C-alpha positions in Angstrom: 17.7 -1.9 -24.3 17.8 -5.6 -25.4 17.1 -8.7 -23.5 16.5 -8.2 -19.8 15.9 -10.6 -16.9 13.0 -9.9 -14.6 11.7 -11.7 -11.5 7.9 -11.7 -11.5 4.5 -13.3 -10.8 1.8 -13.9 -13.4 -1.3 -11.9 -12.4 -3.5 -12.3 -15.5 -3.4 -13.6 -19.0 -5.7 -13.2 -22.0 -5.7 -14.8 -25.5 -4.3 -12.7 -28.4 -4.8 -13.8 -32.0 -5.5 -17.4 -31.2 -1.8 -18.3 -30.7 -0.5 -15.9 -28.1 -1.1 -14.5 -24.6 -1.1 -10.9 -23.3 0.2 -11.1 -19.8 0.0 -8.8 -16.7 3.1 -9.6 -14.7 4.0 -8.2 -11.3 7.8 -7.7 -11.3 10.1 -6.8 -8.4 12.0 -4.1 -10.3 9.4 -2.4 -12.5 6.0 -3.2 -10.8 3.2 -4.4 -13.1 4.3 -4.7 -16.8 2.4 -6.0 -19.8 4.1 -8.6 -21.9 3.2 -10.6 -25.0 4.1 -14.3 -25.1 4.0 -15.1 -28.8 3.1 -18.7 -29.7 2.2 -19.5 -26.1 -1.0 -21.3 -27.2 0.7 -23.7 -29.6 1.0 -27.3 -28.6 4.8 -27.3 -28.5 5.2 -23.9 -27.0 8.3 -23.2 -24.9 6.0 -21.5 -22.3 3.9 -24.6 -21.7 2.7 -24.6 -18.1 4.8 -21.6 -17.1 2.2 -18.8 -17.6 -0.4 -20.0 -15.1 -1.9 -17.7 -12.4 0.5 -16.8 -9.7 3.4 -18.8 -11.1 6.7 -17.2 -9.8 9.2 -16.9 -12.6 12.3 -15.5 -14.1 11.3 -13.8 -17.3 13.6 -12.9 -20.1 12.1 -10.0 -22.0 13.1 -8.0 -25.1 12.6 -4.7 -23.4 12.3 -1.2 -24.7 11.0 1.7 -22.5 9.4 3.3 -25.5 7.1 0.3 -26.1 3.6 -0.1 -24.6 4.1 -3.8 -24.5 7.3 -5.9 -24.6 8.0 -9.4 -25.9 8.6 -12.3 -23.5 11.4 -14.4 -24.9 12.0 -17.1 -22.3 10.9 -18.2 -18.8 12.5 -20.0 -16.0 10.3 -21.4 -13.2 11.1 -20.4 -9.6 7.9 -21.8 -8.0 4.7 -23.0 -9.6 1.3 -22.3 -8.0 -0.1 -25.8 -7.9 -0.2 -25.7 -4.0 -2.8 -22.9 -4.2 -5.2 -24.6 -6.6 -5.8 -27.4 -4.0 -7.6 -25.0 -1.6 -10.7 -23.4 -3.3 -11.2 -20.9 -0.5 -7.6 -19.6 -0.6 -7.6 -19.6 -4.4 -10.8 -17.5 -4.4 -9.4 -15.0 -1.9 -6.1 -14.6 -3.8 -8.1 -14.0 -6.9 -10.0 -11.1 -5.1 -6.7 -9.7 -3.8 -5.1 -9.8 -7.3 -8.1 -8.2 -8.9 -7.9 -5.2 -6.5 -4.1 -5.1 -6.7 -4.4 -4.7 -10.5 -6.9 -1.8 -9.9 -4.8 0.1 -7.4 -1.2 -0.4 -8.7 -0.6 1.3 -12.0 1.5 -0.3 -14.6 5.1 0.8 -14.6 5.2 1.9 -11.0 7.8 0.2 -8.8 6.3 -1.4 -5.7 9.1 -3.6 -4.5 7.9 -3.6 -0.9 4.5 -4.9 -1.9 6.1 -7.4 -4.2 8.3 -8.7 -1.4 5.2 -9.1 0.9 3.4 -10.9 -1.9 6.2 -13.4 -2.2 6.2 -13.8 1.6 2.4 -14.5 1.5 2.9 -17.2 -1.2 5.6 -18.8 0.9 3.3 -18.8 4.0 0.5 -20.4 2.0 2.9 -23.1 0.9 3.9 -23.7 4.5 0.2 -24.4 5.3 -0.3 -21.1 7.1 -2.7 -19.5 4.5 -4.9 -17.5 6.9 -2.0 -15.7 8.6 -0.1 -15.2 5.4 -3.1 -13.6 3.5 -4.1 -11.4 6.4 -0.5 -10.2 7.0 -0.1 -9.3 3.3 -3.6 -7.6 3.1 -2.9 -5.4 6.1 0.5 -4.2 4.8 -0.9 -3.8 1.3 -3.5 -1.4 2.6 -0.9 0.4 4.5 1.5 0.8 1.6 -1.3 2.2 -0.7 -2.2 4.8 2.0 -5.2 3.3 3.8 -3.7 2.3 7.1 -5.8 0.6 9.8 -5.3 2.2 13.1 -4.6 -0.5 15.8 -5.3 1.7 18.9 -5.1 0.3 22.4 -8.3 2.0 23.4 -11.3 3.8 22.0 -11.2 7.6 21.7 -13.5 7.6 24.8 -10.8 5.7 26.6 -12.5 2.3 26.6 -9.9 -0.5 26.4 -9.0 -2.4 23.3 -10.7 -5.6 24.1 -14.1 -3.8 23.8 -13.6 -2.3 20.4 -16.4 -4.0 18.4 -17.2 -1.3 15.9 -15.2 -0.3 12.8 -15.4 3.0 10.8 -14.6 2.3 7.1 -14.1 5.9 6.4 -11.2 6.6 8.8 -10.0 3.0 9.5 -10.5 3.2 13.3 -12.0 0.9 15.8 -14.6 2.1 18.3 -16.4 0.7 21.4 -20.1 -0.1 21.9 -20.6 3.2 23.6 -19.4 5.3 20.6 -21.0 3.0 18.0 -19.1 4.5 15.0 -19.3 2.5 11.9 -20.4 -1.1 11.6 -20.5 -3.7 14.4 -17.8 -6.3 14.1 -16.4 -9.3 16.0 -14.3 -7.7 18.8 -11.6 -10.3 18.3 -10.6 -8.8 14.9 -8.4 -6.0 16.3 -6.8 -8.5 18.7 -6.0 -11.0 16.0 -4.5 -8.4 13.7 -2.4 -7.0 16.6 -1.0 -10.4 17.5 -0.4 -11.2 13.8 1.9 -8.2 13.6 3.6 -8.9 17.0 6.7 -11.1 17.8 4.2 -13.7 19.2 2.6 -14.2 15.8 3.9 -17.8 15.6 1.7 -18.7 18.6 -1.4 -17.4 16.8 -4.0 -19.9 15.6 -6.7 -18.5 13.4 -9.9 -20.4 12.7 -11.6 -20.3 9.4 -14.4 -18.1 10.8 -11.9 -15.7 12.3 -10.0 -15.5 9.1 -13.2 -14.7 7.1 -14.2 -12.0 9.6 -10.8 -10.3 9.4 -10.5 -10.7 5.6 -14.0 -9.4 4.9 -13.3 -6.3 7.1 -10.1 -5.6 5.2 -11.8 -6.2 1.8 -14.8 -4.0 2.7 -12.4 -1.2 3.9 -10.5 -1.4 0.6 -13.7 -1.4 -1.5 -15.0 1.6 0.5 -12.0 3.7 -0.7 -11.7 2.6 -4.3 -15.4 2.4 -5.3 
């Protein structure tokens, strides 16, 4: 097919034969694709600085559908990821998300909606709204891959939403302290996620503790279904 331009994000790289990298790139048009960047480890490489974790790039690839791995020819930076490295907590959480994204999205499958949400998350982090950006992406990522969290307004026993302080990781539903299905959680979690998805999300301020409570619930829910 010849030289093709992709928009993508660097998810992972590993050394190959001391001079090159094998890349796992999340692209808008073809999902995750493997690429080889020949000579990327040389001192005067044309890829110097471009192939870092979560860099957002245009990638010019010599592409053939029949190949298991295609050759990266050139790159053009859209946005580097330096703004992520400065926050160790956010860097760590993005690393966890990318690890599970690579486990759940097969190479060659088009996931343009997830890609768009991922880019939106990176923009939110750059605008200094990392907690909201990550939780928003994580919620929709789970929904896109088929593990929706059910944000009900009341428990199945008709208890109102503000009293939902249990979560069942099997079915993704919240329950009250009378039903006690699943694990006990902070009852603010469902309220935070609901507001995050509402038109009033701009008014939402999430503390570090609230972020970690919500994030850990989403992560545990994901792990429950892929382990």
